[in-house]
N, C-alpha and C positions, 0 to 999 in steps of 0.2 A: 504494499499499500504506500501511496505517495505521503510523505512526511510534510507537516505544516509547522510554522511558528505559531504557537497559540498563546492567547492572552485570556487568562481567566480573571474577570473583574470582580471586585468585592468592595463592601462598604468600608470606608476609612476607619481604621482602628482594630478591624479583625483580620488583617492580612496574615498574621502568624497562625490564627486558627484555621483558616483555609488552606494555608501551606500545609498544616498537619494533616488535613484532610486528604490533599493531593498525594502526600508521601504515603499516607496509609493505603491508597490504591495502588501504590507501588512505583510511582514516579520519582525521579531524581533529576538533579541538575536544574534546579528552580531558581529563577531570578525574582526577587520580591522587590517591588517598589511600592509607593503609595498608591493604594486602590487597585493594584493589579499584581498578578503573578504570571511570569512567562515560562513556557516550557515547549518542547517539541512533542509532536504527536500526529498520528494518523487519523483516518476515519473512525476506527474503532475506539481509539482514544478520546476523539470528540463525543462519541456516543457515551462512553463511560463516564467523562467529566459531567456532561449534562445530566445524565441520569443519576449519579451518586452524590454530587457535591450538595450538601446541606446549606452551606454559608456563602456560597458564590452567587453573583448576580447574573453573569453571562459568560459564555465561552465564544471568544472571537478568533478568527484566523488574521494573523497579522500578515498584511501584503508588503509592506514597506515601512521604512522609517528614514527620514532625511531631513536635513536643515533647508528652510527656505524663508527668505526674508522679503520676497517679492513674488506677485502673482505669476509672473512668467516662470519663476523657478518652481513653483508649485504646480503649474500646468505641464511643464516639460518633464518633471521627474514622475509625475503621475501618468503621463503618456507612456513612459518607458516601461511600465509594469505590464506583464503578461495577464490581463485580466481575463481574457478568453480560455485561459488554461482552466479557469474555475467556473466561469459564467457562460451559459449557452446564448445562442443568438436571440433567443425570446426572453432573456433575463429581464425581470422587472426591477430596475435599479433604483433605490431610494437612498439618497445621501443625507445624512445627518452630520452635525458637526459641533465643536466647541473650541474656544481659543482662550489660553491663559498666558498672560505676560508675553505676548508675542506681538511682532509688528504687524502681522496680518491678523488683525483683530476682528474684522467683519466676518462674522460666521456666515452669513447668507452668501456673501461673495465667494468666500472659500468653497462653499457647498456647490455653487454654480460653476465654479472653475473646475472643480474635481469632476463633476458630472460631465462637462464638456470634454475633458481630458480623457475620461474612460470611454465615451462615445467614440472619441477619435482612435484610440487604441484598439477598441473592438472593431471599428470599421476596417482598420488594416488587417486585422486577423480574419474577419469574415468576409471582407470585400463587398460591403454594403454600406450605404450612407444613412439608411433609416431603419430604425428599430421598433417594432411595434410594443415591445415591453408588456407582453400579456402571458408571460410564463412564470416560472417559480421566482419567488421573492429573494432579493439580495439586499439586505441594509448595509450600506457602506458608511462607515464613520471616518471623518477627517477630524483628527484631534491634534491641536497645536498646543505645545507647552514649551515655552522660552524658545521660540522659533524652530522647535523641532516638531515635524509633521510626522504622525503615525496614521497609516491607512489601514483599516481593518474591515473585515466583514463578519456580521453577527451569525453564529450558527444556531442560536437558541430560539430567536423569535420573541415570544412573551418571555418576560424576565423569569429567572429560575425560582423566584419566590411564588410564582403562580404554579402551586402543586396540584391544583384542581379540586381540593377538598373544601375550600373556604368560600362559600356562596354569600356569607355575610360576616363582615369584620368588625362591626361595631363603629363608635364614633370616632375613635382615635386609634386606627389599626396599627398594629405592630407587624412589620413584615415577617413572613415566615422564616426567611433567611436569617434575620437578626434574631428572632426568637430562638432559632436552632443555636445560634452562636452564644446566646446567653445561657442556654442549657449546658453547652460544653465548657463555658468559662466558670460555671458554678461549682465544679468539683463534685457533681453529683455522683454518688456511687448507687448503682442499680439496687443494692442491698437495703437502701434507706429509701423511705417514702419522699416523694417530691410533693410540696404543697405550694399552691398560688392562691393567696386570699382575695386577689382581685383578678380572677381569671378571664373576666369578659367573654369573648367569643372562643376561648380555650386554646389559643394559638401555642402558647408556651408548653402547656401539657401535652398537646397533640404532637408537637415536634419532639418532646421528650420521649413519648411513647414510640414514635417512628424510629428514633435514634436507639432506643433500647431494644426494639424488635428487629433492628437492621432492615427496616423498609426502606428501600431506595426512594428518595423524594421526588424524582422524576418519572416514577413508575407508571403512573396514570395519566401522562401528558405526552404530547408529541413536540417536536422541535422543527424549526422552519428548514433546516438542512435536510431533513428526511426526503424532501421533494426535490432536491437537486439532482440533476441527472448524472453528475459526476461522483455522486455518492451512492453507496449501495444500501437501500433502505432495509434490506435483510439484516445487515450488521446491527442496527438498532434493535430489531426484533430479537436477535440472538441475545444482546445485552439485557433486555427486558426479561427474557425468559431465564436467563442465569440469574438475574436479581430475585425473581419469584422464588428460586430454589434457595436462595441465601437468607430468607426471612426466617426469623425465629418465632416459633408458635407459642412458646411458654411466655406468659407475662407474670413472672414471679415478683415483680416490682409492684410498687404502690403509687398511684397518682391521684391527688385530690385537689379539686378546685372549688373555690367559692365566689360567689357574686351576690350583690344585693338585689339585682335586676332579673327577675324570673324570665322575662322575654329573652334577654341576652343568653341566659343559661339554656334556653331551648335551642337557640342557634348554636351553642357550644356543643350541644349533644348532636345536633344535626351535622356539624362540621366533623366531630369525631367519628361519627358513622361513615361519613363520606370517605374519610381518611383510613377506614378499616380497623379503628382502635377504639370503638365505642365501649368494648367490654374491659378496657384497660384503665378507664378514668371514672372516677366518682365525681359527680358535680352536685354541689349543695347551695341552696339559697341562704345566705347569711350575711348580716351587716357586720362589718369588721369590728365594729365597737362591741360585738357579742362573740368574738372569736375565742375559740378554745380548742384544745387538742389533747387527748391522752397519749400521744406519741412523745417518746422521751427523746429520740434522736431522728432528725429529718432535714431535709434540704429545702429551704423556702426560696423560690424564685418568683419575682414578681414585677409588673410594670403598673404601679399604682397611678392614680390620678395625680397630676403634678401641675396643674394650672392651665395647661392647654384644653383640658377637658372640664375643670371646675374653675369657675370664675373668682370663688371666694378664696383668697390666700390663706386666711385664717383656718379654713377647713382643711386644706391641704396640710398645713403646719401641724393641725392636730392629728391627721393621719399619720404623719411622720413621727410624731411623738409616741403615738400608740405602737408603731412598729419598734421604736426603741424599747418600749416596755416588754416587747416579746423577748427581746435579748436577755432580759432578767428572768422572765418566766421560763424561757426555754433555752438554757445556756449551752445545750449540746446540739442545738440546731445550727446549721450554716444558714445565714440570712443574706440573701443576694437581691438587691434592689435596683431597678433600672429607672432613672428619673432625670428630668430636666430641671427640677427645682434646685436653684442654686445653693440654698441653705440646708440641704438635707441632713448633713452630718451634724449640724449645730442642734436641729430639732431632734434628731435620733438620740443625741447625746453621747456619741462616740465616734472617733475617728475610724474609717474603714481599715480593715486589714489590708485591703487592696481596693483602687478604684481605676477605672479605665474611661478615658474620654472617647465617646462614640457618637455617631449621628443617626437619629431616627428620622429618615427623610432628610430635611434641611435643619432639623432642630437639634441643636447641640445637647447632648445627654451625658450622663455618667452611669456607669455600672458599679455600685458600691458591693464589695464582698466583705462579709463579716464571717470570719471562720469560726467553727464551734470552739467553746472555751475548754 
């Protein structure tokens, strides 16, 4: 199979987690940068990465990287790429872009120039001047960072957080990919129960169940590159079939979610059923002010209201203080809180054992880890 230079994109702050995932799949010689990890791979590797990665956003094929400080340089170096080696004559070419700290700062202009250059390159290869673009989709990204252009083609299609199980996400959705990263960073041991007292639509617990059961996150969805004629769709079918056999049937772990909203809990149960883990999670309606548990050792992972969802700052601070009380009541619990509220540690009453700066969409957040005493 032909080898490609691949880019796995990820949320800023969890690159190390995604790198461990990729290494666990057997890949080596990874290059890690902000928001992305580069490696070499063929079509089967593209299928494996898309199907198995829990914390990655997309898998891209890197077509080229070069310096360009003028539109002429951008055009000429884009034309020099053999686009026809990957894209058929009827390819539907959609160009997106971004520019950071570069002289070519106009993204629309960069997108237009790259599209024209690709058309010219394809014209040379196929001997035609006009393309209907009514075939398989190829989303091409032109990304400029400090005058270095990276041209890539997306193999995933919909972002990898689209597992296919979440019909309803609630008022302030947490991406499935980020939820999976929180589970991995929480130091959860399958032998201990995991508890989410603000479970909402259940994303954290569902991702934990899929992780514990070794259910491939991309098992129930397709990827845009499966329709590409230069790829063998059977390869993806084989990867899915192998993934089916790698699932663990035993659910010896315990997952418990609480929320005050009964309607949201109904959606959480529906989401868990769609993910195939409805028997693995207990959902209960309960106000956090009434929280109690007979469990002596557990791992709490939660994304509580932090102001984006509650307009009353005093109410948010009260919730934070109550979570601090849990530290006293359950000293053998690991408590892991994902929040954008700036004064969380002050309200909680203790500096976290560890905290990480992350982003929930464009919202700057932190993941506070309090290890068991």
